[in-house]
N, C-alpha and C positions, 0 to 999 in steps of 0.2 A: 331814572325814570324818563327823561327825555329820549333816551335810546329805545325804550320799550314802545313809545308812541311813534316810532319812526315808521313811515309807510314804505315798503318795499314794492316797487312797481311790478316786479315779476319774481318767480322763483326759478333758481337754476334747474335744468333738466334732470341732472344727476341725483336730485333729491326727491325725484318723483317716483317712489317705490310703491309697488302693489301691496295691498293689506287684504290678508285672508281672514274671513269671519265665518265661523261655523254657526248655522241656524238650525232650526228643529227638522228633522229628517235627514235624508242622506245627501241632499243637495247642498252644494257650498256656493256661496256668494263672494265674489271677489269685488271688493271696493277699490276702485283705482282712482287716484286722485288726478284730476284732470289740470294740465298745466296751461294756465290762462293767466291773463294779466290781472284778474280779480283775486287769484288765489293769494292766501296771506299767512302761511305757516313757514317759519325758517327756524332751525335748530342750531342754536349757537351755544349748547350747554357746555360743549368741550371747552370752549375759550372763555366764555362769560359766567359759566356756572348756573345760568337759568334760561329760560325759553323767551324768545323775543317774538311777538306776534303782531301782526297788524289788525287794524280794526275791520278790515274787509271780510265779510262773512264767506265760509267755505261753500264750495260749489257741492251740490248733492253727489254721492258716489253713484258709479255706474255698476249695475247689478247684472252679471253674466251668468246665465245658467248653462251649464256643461252637460254632456251627455254621459251615459254610464261608461262608455268605451273610453273617454277621456280621463275620467276619474280613475279607472282601473289602470290605465297607463301611467297616471301620475303615482298611484300607489307603488307600482313596480319600480318606477324610477326612483322614488324616495327609499324603496328597499334596497336598490342597488347602490345607492350613494354610499352607505357605510361600508358595503362590502369593497367597493372600489377604493375608498379612503383607507380601509384597513390594509388592502393589497399594497397601496402606494407608501403607507407607513412601514410595511414590511421591507420594502424595497430600500427605504431610506434608513432602516434601523442599522445601527452601528453594529458590524459584524466583528469577528476577532481579527481581520487583517485590514480593516479600514471601514470608512463610513457605508460605503457601498459593498455589499457581499459579492465577492468574486464567484464566477461560474466554477462549480465543482468539477474537479478533475475526472475525466473518464479513466478508468481503471485499465491498466494493460493486463493485469492479473487479478482476478477476483480473490476475495478472502478465502474462498473454499478451493482456490488452486485452479480454477477454470480460465484458461487464456481468452481473453475477450478479443478475438480476432477472427474475422471472417474472410474467407478467400472467394473472390469474385472474378469474373471474366477469365475462366480458365478453359481453354480451347483444347487442350491436349488431354481430354478426359479418358482417352484410351489406355493411359498409364495406369488407371485405377484397375483395369481388367488384367494388366499384366501381374498384378500382385492380389489376385482374386481373394486369397486366404485372409490378408489383412484388411482388405476392404469389407468382408463379411464380419470380421472381428470388431472392426471400428463401428459398424452399424448399431442403431439403438436397439432396444430389446424388441419393440413391436415389429421393426423390419426383419430383425434376425429370426424371430419365430415365424413370421410370413414366409421367408425364404426356406426355413426348415421344413415346414409343412408342405410347401409347393414342391421342394425338391423330391420327396417321396411320392406324393400325389401325381405328380407328372410322370415319373418313371413307371408306376403303376399302371396309369392309365395307357401310356404309349406301348408297353410290353402287352397289356391286356388287349389292345386294339390289334396288336400284330398276331396274337394267339387266335383271336377271333377271325382275322383275315386268312390265316392259314386254314382253320376249319371250314371257312365258306368257300375257299378255292379248291380244297380237296373234295368238297361234296359231303363233308361229315354231318352237315346240318339237314341234308336231304336224306339220309339213311339212319335217322335216330331209332327207328324201331327195327331196323334190320339187324338181327343178331349175328349174321355171317360177316358183316362190314367191320373191318378193323380201323377205327379212327385214329387220328394223330394223337388226341387227348381224350382219354375216356371221360364220359359224363359232362362235356362240354356242348350245351345246347343253345348257346346264346352269348350276348356280350357280358351279361352279368356274370355268368359262369367262367368266362374267359377272363373277366377282370380278377375274380377271386382266385383263380388258378395263378395269375400273375403275382398276387399278394403272397400266396403260399410259397410260390418258387423264390421270391426275392427275400422274404423273411425266414425261409427254410422252416416253415411250419410243418408240412407234410402230414396232412389230415388222413391221406391214404384213399379217398373218395375219387379224386381227379388225379390221374397219373398219365404220363406219356409213354407212348408204345414204342416198340422197336421197329414198326413199320413207317416210321415218319422221320427221315434224316435231317430234314429241314428244321422240325421241331427240336432234334438233339442239338443243332448247331445254336438255335435261339435260346435254349435252355443253358447252355454254356456262356453265352454272351450275357444273358440276364444275371446269371450268378455273379460273373466278374464285375459287371457295372454295378449291380446291387452292392456288392462289398465295397467298392470304390465310393459309391455315394454314402454309405454308412460310415466309412472311416472319415470322409471329408466333413460330413456335417456333424458327427459326434464329436470330432476335433475341434471344430469351430466353436460348438456349444460348451466343450469342456475348458477352452481357453477363455472364453467369454466370462464363463462363471467363475474362474479362478484367477481373473485378472487382478494384479497387485493394487490397482488404483483404489479399490475397496479398503485394502489395508490402510491407505493413507487417511481415511476418514477417522481413524483413532490416533492419528499423530496431529497434534494440536499446536498452534502457535498463539502467543499473546495478541490480544486486540490492539496494543499500542506497543511502540518502541520508545524507549527513554534515552536521555542524554544526561549524563552526570559525570562527577569525578569518581574514578576508580584508581587508587595508588597515585594520586595527584596528577593524574592525566585524564583528559576528556574522552569519553567512550560512548558509543552508540550501542545500546544493549537491547536485546529482545529475548523472549523466553519460549522454549519449546518442550514438549513432553510427550509421552506415549502412555496411552491409557490402557493398552493391553499388558498382560504379564508376560506374553512371548515378546522377545527382544527382536531389535532391528541389527542384524549384523553387519559390521563394517559401515556404520552410519557415517555419513560425511555432509557437511554443511557448506553451502555456497550462498553468496549474496551479490546481487546486481542493482546498481543505480540507473534507473530509467528516466533519462532527461534529454530533451531536445537541446540541441547546441548549434552554433555557427562557427564555421572555421575562419581562420584569418583570411582565406581567400574569398570569403562570402558564401561558401556552400552551407546551406541548411541541412542538418542531419535530424530528422525527426526520430524521437525515441531512441537516442543514442544510449548503448549500454556499457557501463563502466563496472569493473570489478571492485568489490569492496572486500578487502581482507579481513577474514574472521579467524585468523591463525594458521594460514597456510604454511608460512616459514617456520614456525615453531611446532606444527602438528596439532594445534589446538582445534583445527577444524574436523579431526577424526573423534566422533564422540562414542562414549560408553552410555547409551541412553537407557540408563535403568531407572533414574528419576528424572524429573524435569530439570533442566539445565539453562543457565543465562548465558547467552551467546553474546561476547563482547567483540567490537570493533574499536581498536584503538585509532583515535583521530590524531594521525601524525602528519608529517610534511607530504606523504605519498597518498593521504586520504582526500577524497573529493569534498570533504567537510572541514579542511583545514583553515579555510578562510570564512567560515560560516559562524556568525553569531547568533544570539536569540532573536534580536530584530531582523536580521536578514533571514532567518529561518521561516519566519511568518510571512515573508514575501516571495519565497521560492516555491516552485511548482515542480515537483519531482515525485517519484515512486520508487520505493526500495522492494526489490522481489527477493525473497529468501526462498532457498531450495534445500530440502532434505532428501538425501538418497541413501538407500541402503537395501540390504537382502532380507527378505522376510524369513524368519527362522523355520517356519512351519512348511513352506513350499519352495524355498530356495529361489525364488523369483525376485527381481530387482524391483523395488518400489520407490516411488517419488512423491514427496508431498510438497505443495508450493502455498505461499501466501504472499501478501504484499502490504506495505504501509505507505499511505499518502503522506502529504506535508502535515496536515492537521492531525494525523495520527501519531506523530513524533512528539513526545512530550519532553520539555526542556526542564531540567532540575527535578526530575523524578527518579525513583528507584524502586525496583521490585520487592514486594513484601515476601519475607521468608516463609516458606510452606512446608518445612521438613521439621519434624520433632522426633525425639528419641523416646519410644515407648519401651515396654517390657520385653526385651527379646527381639525387637525389631525397630525399624525406622518408619514413622507414620508419616504419609504425605497428605495434606489437606489441599485437594484441588480446588476447593471453594476460594482459595486466595491465589489462584493461577494468574488471573489478570489484574490483581489488585496492586496498585502502585502508591508510593506516598512521597511527599515533596521532601527534598535536601537542599542544603546551601550548596548552590553552584553558580560560579561566576557567569555572568551574561554576555561575556566577550568571546571571541573566537578562540580556537586552540593555538592559533598563531600568536595573537596578542597575549594569551596566557603563557606561552613558552618564552616570548620575549620579556615579559615581566619577571618571570623566574630566572631567566639569564642576567637581567639587570640586577636582581636582587642578589645573585650569586657572586656577581662582580663586585658589587658594593660590599659585601661581606669580606670578600677576598682582600680587597685593598685596605678596608678597614682594619682587619686584623694584622695584615703586613706592615701597615703603618705603625701600629701599636708596638709591634715587635722591633721596628726600627727605632723607635723612641727610647728604648731601653738601653742604658749605658752598658758597653761591654768592659770586661776586665782590661786594665791596662798591663802592658807587657812590663814585668820588673827590670829586664835588662835595658829596656830603653828609657826608663826613668832615671833621672839625674838628681842629684841632691841639690837643695835650694841654694846652698852655700857656693856652688860653683857658678850658679846663675847670677849671683849678687856680688861675688868677689872676683875681682879682676886681676889677682896675683897669678894666676896660673899660666900666664903667658898668653899665647895667640889663641882667643877663644873663638870657636866656630858656632854655627847656628844651632840651636837646640831644637831636636825633633821630638814632638810629643804625639803619640798614637793613642787614639781612643779617648783619653780622659782629658777634661778641660782643666787647665791650670789657672793660677790667679791671675797670671799676665793676660790670658784669653778672655777672662771675665772682666778684666778692666778695659782691655782694648776692644772687646767685642768680635775678636776674630776666633776662627776655629769653626769647625763643622763636626757633626755627630757621625758615630758609626764608621770607624776607619779612616776619617778625614786626617790629614797631616797639616799641622800648623807649624810654621818656623818663626821664631822671635830672635831678632839680633841683639845680643846682649852688649850693654854700653861698656866700653873699656874706660878705666879711670886715668886720668892723666898723671 
């Protein structure tokens, strides 16, 4: 009670907090406690468990009326605070690879096979014109259709203008009503009719109304030139459109890869596996599988190599990379001493930053053109300790494939150590078993040679004259047991017999 009646001369400034009170209407009155010497509230509830006050009366609160703009700004600020806090919590949220989520790796090859590379600052653009056919084929459909239409329209307009110029220079347009005049082209009375004659000539329609006469050698030469150039334009543009339509990259849309790659044991060996399948009934002839590891590295000399490419063996030595892709197959990469994943454990996999690019090549059975399908797997798309679910079942007269389980995996027991550590553990286990078995075999006594065994009477009776040392092979005698001498498995012990006086 004595402490409650203690008078505090002043209150710390840190305890002077604004208090908001709502009154009737939209106006908000803010009561702020004024820090003066006469103020007498001090909160000690955390340490003393109750409130300690002074007897000095409180000063009246200061009422501040704010405008509508300030209140609107406060509402917006209060609304943004939870959003900022939510974003801040997301940044601090524990991710799969640590407390702070790392930046997602930029893909080198997208899941649909598109290479995420753009070429810039190319100054030798004339090289594209040297291979104009491939340039036109590589254009998108909008540009290709525009070039296709403009190629015909420009040639028609060009030769139509020349036919009109010939008619104008010869005076055919001035003798339209003169029946005795022989024009270069009959029934050409303007630019429109000359343009129509150009279309009829290049497309070999031949309506018969507008025809060239034998009195115009210039027109004859122009007719031959337009026929030849028209055939070349037709062959070039139709060829481009045919190749663009029959491009085999559309065939790659029906070649699917699994969404994830898995690492698990197969035949007691760590393997990296992914699944590939063909949705069409027509097959890919001579299908071949390749895989690349895309990872930046630094050489011993300090050179930094961005996006270095390393081959991942998927059975090139054994021929397993050549596929008979009739049903979905699981492609396996054995993690051995030549593999880039030889020293990679489960914990290290979560810290790595790489990309696995898989490439399937083959010839389309229907067209005979080479097709290539690509996909990639980032680090977070490689699942440790998983295996692909089976998707083939035997039906009546055929094999049924359920593509609903194509991407499905399930967990299996897999050691979380690296393939190197697993190989060393297996080698130590084999060595332990070898030495344990061999030591047990050594402990088994061998049969004693009968010829080397001598009777006990000669060893104890000294009447035989000059006795020599007794050699015992293999089996322990009573003397060895008493004296503790002798060894197992082929050891030779000698015992000098005592001679009697």
